[in-house]
TIGU-298283 format. One record per residue (C-alpha): residue in three letters; residue number from 1; x, y, z. Coordinates in nm, 3 decimals, m for minus. Example, Ala and Ser with C-alpha at 12.3 -4.5 7.8 and 13.67 -1.06 7.14 Angstrom:
# TIGU-298283
SITE   residuo   num        px        py        pz
SITE       ALA     1     1.230    m0.450     0.780
SITE       SER     2     1.367    m0.106     0.714
END
This chain:
# TIGU-298283
SITE   residuo   num        px        py        pz
SITE       UNK     1    m1.412    m8.885     9.401
SITE       UNK     2    m1.025    m8.872     9.371
SITE       UNK     3    m0.834    m9.155     9.208
SITE       UNK     4    m0.696    m9.240     9.560
SITE       UNK     5    m1.000    m9.301     9.720
SITE       UNK     6    m1.108    m9.662     9.805
SITE       UNK     7    m1.436    m9.753     9.819
SITE       UNK     8    m1.518    m9.918    10.132
SITE       UNK     9    m1.804   m10.207    10.042
SITE       UNK    10    m1.995   m10.451    10.222
SITE       UNK    11    m1.819   m10.761    10.157
SITE       UNK    12    m1.946   m11.147    10.076
SITE       UNK    13    m2.079   m11.263    10.419
SITE       UNK    14    m2.233   m11.584    10.363
SITE       UNK    15    m2.449   m11.788    10.084
SITE       UNK    16    m2.765   m11.713    10.290
SITE       UNK    17    m2.694   m11.323    10.377
SITE       UNK    18    m2.792   m11.056    10.136
SITE       UNK    19    m2.785   m10.760    10.337
SITE       UNK    20    m2.650   m10.624    10.689
SITE       UNK    21    m2.662   m10.354    10.928
SITE       UNK    22    m2.408   m10.114    10.995
SITE       UNK    23    m2.287   m10.116    11.352
SITE       UNK    24    m2.053    m9.868    11.468
SITE       UNK    25    m1.818    m9.687    11.257
SITE       UNK    26    m1.481    m9.712    11.453
SITE       UNK    27    m1.295    m9.405    11.230
SITE       UNK    28    m1.483    m9.080    11.163
SITE       UNK    29    m1.465    m8.846    10.901
SITE       UNK    30    m1.131    m8.702    10.803
SITE       UNK    31    m0.972    m8.914    11.102
SITE       UNK    32    m0.678    m9.133    10.995
SITE       UNK    33    m0.668    m9.517    10.981
SITE       UNK    34    m0.369    m9.767    10.949
SITE       UNK    35    m0.410   m10.047    10.713
SITE       UNK    36    m0.561   m10.375    10.823
SITE       UNK    37    m0.705   m10.177    11.146
SITE       UNK    38    m1.102   m10.168    11.210
SITE       UNK    39    m1.279    m9.938    11.014
SITE       UNK    40    m1.665   m10.022    11.036
SITE       UNK    41    m1.861   m10.309    11.200
SITE       UNK    42    m2.125   m10.504    11.043
SITE       UNK    43    m2.418   m10.702    11.191
SITE       UNK    44    m2.624   m10.950    11.008
SITE       UNK    45    m2.875   m11.189    11.213
SITE       UNK    46    m2.611   m11.442    11.256
SITE       UNK    47    m2.279   m11.270    11.341
SITE       UNK    48    m2.121   m10.982    11.344
SITE       UNK    49    m1.808   m10.868    11.126
SITE       UNK    50    m1.517   m10.626    11.142
SITE       UNK    51    m1.427   m10.429    10.789
SITE       UNK    52    m1.051   m10.343    10.768
SITE       UNK    53    m0.870   m10.082    10.609
SITE       UNK    54    m0.724   m10.204    10.263
SITE       UNK    55    m0.470    m9.937    10.297
SITE       UNK    56    m0.340    m9.671    10.541
SITE       UNK    57    m0.522    m9.338    10.506
SITE       UNK    58    m0.787    m9.094    10.563
SITE       UNK    59    m1.169    m9.179    10.602
SITE       UNK    60    m1.316    m8.904    10.363
SITE       UNK    61    m1.694    m8.993    10.320
SITE       UNK    62    m1.961    m9.221    10.518
SITE       UNK    63    m2.242    m9.294    10.295
SITE       UNK    64    m2.448    m9.527    10.530
SITE       UNK    65    m2.428    m9.445    10.908
SITE       UNK    66    m2.524    m9.695    11.253
SITE       UNK    67    m2.820    m9.865    11.204
SITE       UNK    68    m2.862    m9.822    10.893
SITE       UNK    69    m2.904   m10.141    10.621
SITE       UNK    70    m2.645   m10.208    10.336
SITE       UNK    71    m2.685   m10.427    10.075
SITE       UNK    72    m2.373   m10.706    10.005
SITE       UNK    73    m2.150   m10.496     9.756
SITE       UNK    74    m2.288   m10.207     9.856
SITE       UNK    75    m2.041    m9.894     9.945
SITE       UNK    76    m2.058    m9.731    10.267
SITE       UNK    77    m1.799    m9.504    10.272
SITE       UNK    78    m1.508    m9.399    10.128
SITE       UNK    79    m1.111    m9.429    10.213
SITE       UNK    80    m0.819    m9.213    10.047
SITE       UNK    81    m0.481    m9.313    10.056
SITE       UNK    82    m0.215    m9.123    10.264
SITE       UNK    83     0.094    m9.172    10.464
SITE       UNK    84     0.071    m9.214    10.842
SITE       UNK    85    m0.004    m8.814    10.958
SITE       UNK    86     0.164    m8.591    11.147
SITE       UNK    87    m0.035    m8.461    11.489
SITE       UNK    88    m0.232    m8.193    11.292
SITE       UNK    89    m0.241    m8.345    10.951
SITE       UNK    90    m0.559    m8.577    11.086
SITE       UNK    91    m0.824    m8.421    11.285
SITE       UNK    92    m1.138    m8.619    11.331
SITE       UNK    93    m1.436    m8.430    11.252
SITE       UNK    94    m1.739    m8.420    11.467
SITE       UNK    95    m1.985    m8.502    11.228
SITE       UNK    96    m2.199    m8.232    11.067
SITE       UNK    97    m2.496    m8.052    11.375
SITE       UNK    98    m2.341    m8.248    11.649
SITE       UNK    99    m2.345    m8.078    11.962
SITE       UNK   100    m1.933    m8.051    11.910
SITE       UNK   101    m1.954    m7.852    11.583
SITE       UNK   102    m2.206    m7.641    11.689
SITE       UNK   103    m2.021    m7.574    12.007
SITE       UNK   104    m1.725    m7.447    11.900
SITE       UNK   105    m1.515    m7.761    12.027
SITE       UNK   106    m1.219    m7.803    11.769
SITE       UNK   107    m1.226    m8.158    11.611
SITE       UNK   108    m0.846    m8.181    11.677
SITE       UNK   109    m0.906    m8.195    12.033
SITE       UNK   110    m1.186    m8.476    11.992
SITE       UNK   111    m0.934    m8.651    11.827
SITE       UNK   112    m0.655    m8.635    12.112
SITE       UNK   113    m0.942    m8.795    12.334
SITE       UNK   114    m1.011    m9.068    12.157
SITE       UNK   115    m1.308    m9.167    12.012
SITE       UNK   116    m1.591    m8.957    12.182
SITE       UNK   117    m1.924    m9.134    12.205
SITE       UNK   118    m2.233    m8.912    12.124
SITE       UNK   119    m2.375    m8.823    12.520
SITE       UNK   120    m1.989    m8.756    12.560
SITE       UNK   121    m1.965    m8.499    12.304
SITE       UNK   122    m2.299    m8.326    12.461
SITE       UNK   123    m2.160    m8.282    12.757
SITE       UNK   124    m1.828    m8.148    12.621
SITE       UNK   125    m2.012    m7.870    12.437
SITE       UNK   126    m2.252    m7.809    12.780
SITE       UNK   127    m1.927    m7.740    13.008
SITE       UNK   128    m1.714    m7.586    12.720
SITE       UNK   129    m1.440    m7.844    12.793
SITE       UNK   130    m1.175    m7.986    12.522
SITE       UNK   131    m1.203    m8.376    12.494
SITE       UNK   132    m0.813    m8.367    12.539
SITE       UNK   133    m0.844    m8.290    12.904
SITE       UNK   134    m1.083    m8.604    12.958
SITE       UNK   135    m0.890    m8.912    12.962
SITE       UNK   136    m1.131    m9.185    12.808
SITE       UNK   137    m1.219    m9.535    13.013
SITE       UNK   138    m1.384    m9.729    12.733
SITE       UNK   139    m1.300    m9.929    12.500
SITE       UNK   140    m0.966    m9.855    12.248
SITE       UNK   141    m0.968    m9.546    12.512
SITE       UNK   142    m1.324    m9.426    12.416
SITE       UNK   143    m1.499    m9.092    12.588
SITE       UNK   144    m1.765    m9.207    12.771
SITE       UNK   145    m1.994    m8.959    12.946
SITE       UNK   146    m1.916    m9.098    13.273
SITE       UNK   147    m1.549    m8.958    13.162
SITE       UNK   148    m1.660    m8.621    13.122
SITE       UNK   149    m1.879    m8.654    13.426
SITE       UNK   150    m1.598    m8.721    13.628
SITE       UNK   151    m1.366    m8.465    13.527
SITE       UNK   152    m1.679    m8.172    13.564
SITE       UNK   153    m1.680    m8.285    13.918
SITE       UNK   154    m1.302    m8.310    14.007
SITE       UNK   155    m1.296    m7.967    13.845
SITE       UNK   156    m1.550    m7.851    14.093
SITE       UNK   157    m1.771    m7.734    13.814
SITE       UNK   158    m2.136    m7.671    13.884
SITE       UNK   159    m2.382    m7.979    13.824
SITE       UNK   160    m2.732    m7.956    13.808
SITE       UNK   161    m2.898    m8.061    14.095
SITE       UNK   162    m3.045    m8.427    14.020
SITE       UNK   163    m2.847    m8.514    13.766
SITE       UNK   164    m2.839    m8.573    13.362
SITE       UNK   165    m3.148    m8.736    13.303
SITE       UNK   166    m3.136    m8.860    12.920
SITE       UNK   167    m3.286    m9.115    12.697
SITE       UNK   168    m3.189    m9.327    12.401
SITE       UNK   169    m3.315    m9.544    12.146
SITE       UNK   170    m3.140    m9.751    11.903
SITE       UNK   171    m3.277   m10.008    11.652
SITE       UNK   172    m3.216   m10.352    11.764
SITE       UNK   173    m2.932   m10.525    11.551
SITE       UNK   174    m2.993   m10.808    11.326
SITE       UNK   175    m2.872   m11.039    11.574
SITE       UNK   176    m3.133   m10.970    11.857
SITE       UNK   177    m3.372   m10.946    11.639
SITE       UNK   178    m3.283   m11.304    11.516
SITE       UNK   179    m3.213   m11.400    11.884
SITE       UNK   180    m3.608   m11.252    12.008
SITE       UNK   181    m3.794   m11.428    11.688
SITE       UNK   182    m3.605   m11.733    11.788
SITE       UNK   183    m3.703   m11.761    12.144
SITE       UNK   184    m4.045   m11.658    12.093
SITE       UNK   185    m4.090   m11.898    11.849
SITE       UNK   186    m3.914   m12.148    12.077
SITE       UNK   187    m4.245   m12.060    12.337
SITE       UNK   188    m4.492   m12.066    12.099
SITE       UNK   189    m4.417   m12.396    11.921
SITE       UNK   190    m4.238   m12.651    12.134
SITE       UNK   191    m4.382   m12.794    12.454
SITE       UNK   192    m4.130   m12.688    12.689
SITE       UNK   193    m4.056   m12.813    12.973
SITE       UNK   194    m3.752   m12.787    13.256
SITE       UNK   195    m3.633   m13.057    13.474
SITE       UNK   196    m3.372   m12.965    13.772
SITE       UNK   197    m3.147   m13.141    14.010
SITE       UNK   198    m2.798   m13.030    14.200
SITE       UNK   199    m2.497   m13.165    14.210
SITE       UNK   200    m2.193   m13.187    14.452
SITE       UNK   201    m1.858   m13.007    14.258
SITE       UNK   202    m1.624   m13.136    14.547
SITE       UNK   203    m1.467   m13.449    14.339
SITE       UNK   204    m1.463   m13.205    13.995
SITE       UNK   205    m1.258   m12.941    14.194
SITE       UNK   206    m1.018   m13.160    14.414
SITE       UNK   207    m0.956   m13.317    14.042
SITE       UNK   208    m0.873   m13.032    13.905
SITE       UNK   209    m0.682   m12.888    14.188
SITE       UNK   210    m0.471   m13.169    14.180
SITE       UNK   211    m0.378   m13.197    13.823
SITE       UNK   212    m0.463   m12.826    13.670
SITE       UNK   213    m0.072   m12.766    13.672
SITE       UNK   214     0.018   m13.040    13.470
SITE       UNK   215    m0.255   m13.041    13.278
SITE       UNK   216    m0.162   m12.659    13.170
SITE       UNK   217     0.215   m12.722    13.142
SITE       UNK   218     0.150   m13.046    12.862
SITE       UNK   219    m0.139   m12.866    12.680
SITE       UNK   220    m0.104   m12.505    12.748
SITE       UNK   221    m0.478   m12.477    12.850
SITE       UNK   222    m0.639   m12.461    13.204
SITE       UNK   223    m0.864   m12.743    13.324
SITE       UNK   224    m1.153   m12.618    13.341
SITE       UNK   225    m1.538   m12.735    13.436
SITE       UNK   226    m1.638   m12.739    13.109
SITE       UNK   227    m1.460   m12.986    12.940
SITE       UNK   228    m1.611   m13.211    13.204
SITE       UNK   229    m1.993   m13.142    13.100
SITE       UNK   230    m1.915   m13.130    12.757
SITE       UNK   231    m1.792   m13.500    12.812
SITE       UNK   232    m2.072   m13.526    13.075
SITE       UNK   233    m2.347   m13.450    12.835
SITE       UNK   234    m2.219   m13.670    12.511
SITE       UNK   235    m2.252   m13.981    12.692
SITE       UNK   236    m2.625   m13.886    12.841
SITE       UNK   237    m2.679   m13.809    12.476
SITE       UNK   238    m2.547   m14.146    12.387
SITE       UNK   239    m2.773   m14.334    12.616
SITE       UNK   240    m3.095   m14.093    12.560
SITE       UNK   241    m3.091   m14.006    12.161
SITE       UNK   242    m3.408   m13.807    12.194
SITE       UNK   243    m3.256   m13.555    12.396
SITE       UNK   244    m3.011   m13.544    12.073
SITE       UNK   245    m3.306   m13.534    11.811
SITE       UNK   246    m3.486   m13.258    11.605
SITE       UNK   247    m3.855   m13.255    11.475
SITE       UNK   248    m3.891   m13.170    11.142
SITE       UNK   249    m4.264   m13.144    11.045
SITE       UNK   250    m4.395   m13.504    11.125
SITE       UNK   251    m4.028   m13.718    11.127
SITE       UNK   252    m3.789   m13.706    11.405
SITE       UNK   253    m3.407   m13.688    11.300
SITE       UNK   254    m3.188   m13.884    11.511
SITE       UNK   255    m2.789   m13.807    11.511
SITE       UNK   256    m2.520   m14.035    11.547
SITE       UNK   257    m2.290   m13.741    11.624
SITE       UNK   258    m2.306   m13.537    11.895
SITE       UNK   259    m2.229   m13.142    11.819
SITE       UNK   260    m2.247   m12.947    12.141
SITE       UNK   261    m2.298   m12.524    12.109
SITE       UNK   262    m2.145   m12.375    12.386
SITE       UNK   263    m2.279   m12.001    12.484
SITE       UNK   264    m2.001   m11.777    12.501
SITE       UNK   265    m2.085   m11.380    12.545
SITE       UNK   266    m1.889   m11.231    12.282
SITE       UNK   267    m1.820   m10.861    12.195
SITE       UNK   268    m2.175   m10.787    12.025
SITE       UNK   269    m2.324   m11.031    12.301
SITE       UNK   270    m2.417   m11.395    12.292
SITE       UNK   271    m2.313   m11.629    12.036
SITE       UNK   272    m2.335   m12.000    12.029
SITE       UNK   273    m2.049   m12.137    11.829
SITE       UNK   274    m2.035   m12.535    11.780
SITE       UNK   275    m1.807   m12.789    11.882
SITE       UNK   276    m1.847   m13.036    11.593
SITE       UNK   277    m1.801   m13.455    11.684
SITE       UNK   278    m1.769   m13.360    12.082
SITE       UNK   279    m1.774   m13.714    12.119
SITE       UNK   280    m1.434   m13.750    11.977
SITE       UNK   281    m1.295   m13.463    12.121
SITE       UNK   282    m1.013   m13.513    12.483
SITE       UNK   283    m1.057   m13.251    12.777
SITE       UNK   284    m0.766   m13.076    12.633
SITE       UNK   285    m0.917   m13.066    12.253
SITE       UNK   286    m1.238   m12.955    12.464
SITE       UNK   287    m1.047   m12.632    12.647
SITE       UNK   288    m0.841   m12.510    12.404
SITE       UNK   289    m1.149   m12.486    12.161
SITE       UNK   290    m1.312   m12.294    12.389
SITE       UNK   291    m1.028   m12.074    12.456
SITE       UNK   292    m0.998   m12.016    12.052
SITE       UNK   293    m1.395   m11.978    11.985
SITE       UNK   294    m1.380   m11.747    12.278
SITE       UNK   295    m1.110   m11.516    12.199
SITE       UNK   296    m1.231   m11.493    11.848
SITE       UNK   297    m1.584   m11.412    12.002
SITE       UNK   298    m1.515   m11.152    12.158
SITE       UNK   299    m1.337   m11.015    11.866
SITE       UNK   300    m1.625   m11.064    11.640
SITE       UNK   301    m1.446   m11.299    11.412
SITE       UNK   302    m1.680   m11.595    11.442
SITE       UNK   303    m1.786   m11.777    11.121
SITE       UNK   304    m2.113   m11.815    11.025
SITE       UNK   305    m2.035   m12.206    11.015
SITE       UNK   306    m1.898   m12.225    11.339
SITE       UNK   307    m2.261   m12.102    11.460
SITE       UNK   308    m2.490   m12.313    11.277
SITE       UNK   309    m2.595   m12.677    11.318
SITE       UNK   310    m2.591   m12.792    11.662
SITE       UNK   311    m2.761   m13.079    11.799
SITE       UNK   312    m2.732   m12.972    12.215
SITE       UNK   313    m2.661   m12.635    12.402
SITE       UNK   314    m2.483   m12.599    12.694
SITE       UNK   315    m2.476   m12.225    12.870
SITE       UNK   316    m2.302   m12.140    13.177
SITE       UNK   317    m2.544   m11.858    13.373
SITE       UNK   318    m2.316   m11.962    13.690
SITE       UNK   319    m2.015   m11.716    13.506
SITE       UNK   320    m2.214   m11.420    13.610
SITE       UNK   321    m2.360   m11.535    13.969
SITE       UNK   322    m2.673   m11.696    13.836
SITE       UNK   323    m2.777   m11.904    14.087
SITE       UNK   324    m3.076   m12.068    13.946
SITE       UNK   325    m3.262   m12.042    13.575
SITE       UNK   326    m3.495   m12.236    13.310
SITE       UNK   327    m3.287   m12.194    12.956
SITE       UNK   328    m3.432   m12.196    12.679
SITE       UNK   329    m3.393   m12.429    12.392
SITE       UNK   330    m3.272   m12.324    12.076
SITE       UNK   331    m3.483   m12.464    11.759
SITE       UNK   332    m3.489   m12.730    11.599
SITE       UNK   333    m3.274   m12.858    11.871
SITE       UNK   334    m3.482   m13.030    12.163
SITE       UNK   335    m3.252   m12.975    12.470
SITE       UNK   336    m3.049   m12.755    12.647
SITE       UNK   337    m2.827   m12.797    12.970
SITE       UNK   338    m2.798   m12.455    13.193
SITE       UNK   339    m2.503   m12.435    13.442
SITE       UNK   340    m2.506   m12.231    13.708
SITE       UNK   341    m2.292   m12.093    14.035
SITE       UNK   342    m2.094   m12.295    14.269
SITE       UNK   343    m2.240   m12.162    14.607
SITE       UNK   344    m2.129   m12.358    14.933
SITE       UNK   345    m2.429   m12.479    15.072
SITE       UNK   346    m2.549   m12.720    15.393
SITE       UNK   347    m2.656   m13.072    15.237
SITE       UNK   348    m2.725   m13.433    15.407
SITE       UNK   349    m2.439   m13.703    15.357
SITE       UNK   350    m2.446   m14.001    15.497
SITE       UNK   351    m2.703   m13.886    15.778
SITE       UNK   352    m2.484   m13.554    15.877
SITE       UNK   353    m2.492   m13.197    15.750
SITE       UNK   354    m2.221   m13.108    15.585
SITE       UNK   355    m2.120   m12.796    15.372
SITE       UNK   356    m2.070   m12.879    15.008
SITE       UNK   357    m1.964   m12.671    14.666
SITE       UNK   358    m2.284   m12.729    14.497
SITE       UNK   359    m2.430   m12.637    14.174
SITE       UNK   360    m2.774   m12.638    14.069
SITE       UNK   361    m2.829   m12.806    13.702
SITE       UNK   362    m3.151   m12.718    13.436
SITE       UNK   363    m3.289   m12.938    13.177
SITE       UNK   364    m3.495   m12.766    12.938
SITE       UNK   365    m3.642   m12.966    12.660
SITE       UNK   366    m3.892   m12.980    12.417
SITE       UNK   367    m4.188   m13.252    12.529
SITE       UNK   368    m4.309   m13.319    12.201
SITE       UNK   369    m3.956   m13.501    12.153
SITE       UNK   370    m3.819   m13.607    12.512
SITE       UNK   371    m4.062   m13.770    12.731
SITE       UNK   372    m3.995   m13.703    13.144
SITE       UNK   373    m3.864   m14.026    13.197
SITE       UNK   374    m3.550   m13.989    12.922
SITE       UNK   375    m3.503   m13.590    13.019
SITE       UNK   376    m3.480   m13.663    13.384
SITE       UNK   377    m3.242   m14.010    13.291
SITE       UNK   378    m2.978   m13.790    13.124
SITE       UNK   379    m2.977   m13.529    13.330
SITE       UNK   380    m2.900   m13.800    13.644
SITE       UNK   381    m2.608   m13.928    13.413
SITE       UNK   382    m2.467   m13.576    13.398
SITE       UNK   383    m2.463   m13.522    13.769
SITE       UNK   384    m2.343   m13.885    13.843
SITE       UNK   385    m2.061   m13.820    13.580
SITE       UNK   386    m1.970   m13.489    13.763
SITE       UNK   387    m1.979   m13.621    14.100
SITE       UNK   388    m1.740   m13.888    13.918
SITE       UNK   389    m1.541   m13.740    13.750
SITE       UNK   390    m1.307   m14.025    13.716
SITE       UNK   391    m1.557   m14.206    13.549
SITE       UNK   392    m1.564   m13.981    13.229
SITE       UNK   393    m1.188   m14.054    13.211
SITE       UNK   394    m1.214   m14.459    13.201
SITE       UNK   395    m1.538   m14.390    12.973
SITE       UNK   396    m1.767   m14.635    13.200
END
């Protein structure tokens, strides 16, 4: 090891974390990486983390590959300090034994096309194509199998009849393992029941349309639906504290605060950061917090502290087009509200059939803690407040 080499170590990730799984190396052996750029992603059972380069240089050795586990402080690779390379100074070298090496595809060509995914490398080798001829459409310009297929078809190269048949096995990430464990645990240990209702979104849509421009101008954030639902949920939890309670052994814990988890699609999957003391947050506070959390979730920058705790959860499957679903409680919480898509439907209003923008709501709750009366009444409070949002503003 050269004195110019820097150890790439697994950093401290939290008091309760002793190991992490190596996710993806963003830089291959032999490739140059700029200072502070991402080198490798790590995954734990709670969150994902990226290790940045301490200095600009060449990744000289990878000791732990994707899917392997490393302990806190363990060296997983080496980085050699180097000035910014010229075009030919720092080629990306394909892993030993890969199809790109075996077929004679030059590493430098691979580098020109950006990071090449394994399936794409095999196709490049099969068709004897330099990666520089393929435009990557994946994240950060990564070359995907579909990119190679498109290039082959455009060039009228022969394609095997029936298409390409491949299978791929990957170990479950720690996050997926934890999610699976907790969801199964919830199904096996809690008495889960789901109650439904529907809400007319006409009033809230009209209110947003009237004030969206002035709201965004004043606060620098768009006025979304989530802030209304958070405020409505807080009001419901304050009226029916059982829905906000948790069972621990033979005791029930009641909270005089509402820490609301908001399910957000992150870079590595679903995460649920928590809005602390949501009962004290304004509409603007909620919208700004969600925007900030969503941005960091996309870049895998959510901290463990932001994911822990939570007394109730809201999940919005409507952003993906869901009409109706039964969300699963996140233990030890006792309730989760599922929002869904807004669709125009015929409904009866004052004896007449009219078309209104309707959303189904689903509340899944732990029947050991919450009785049906409290659950149904809680959901009715949320419905009534959303259908008359001025009550949220006036707090009546």
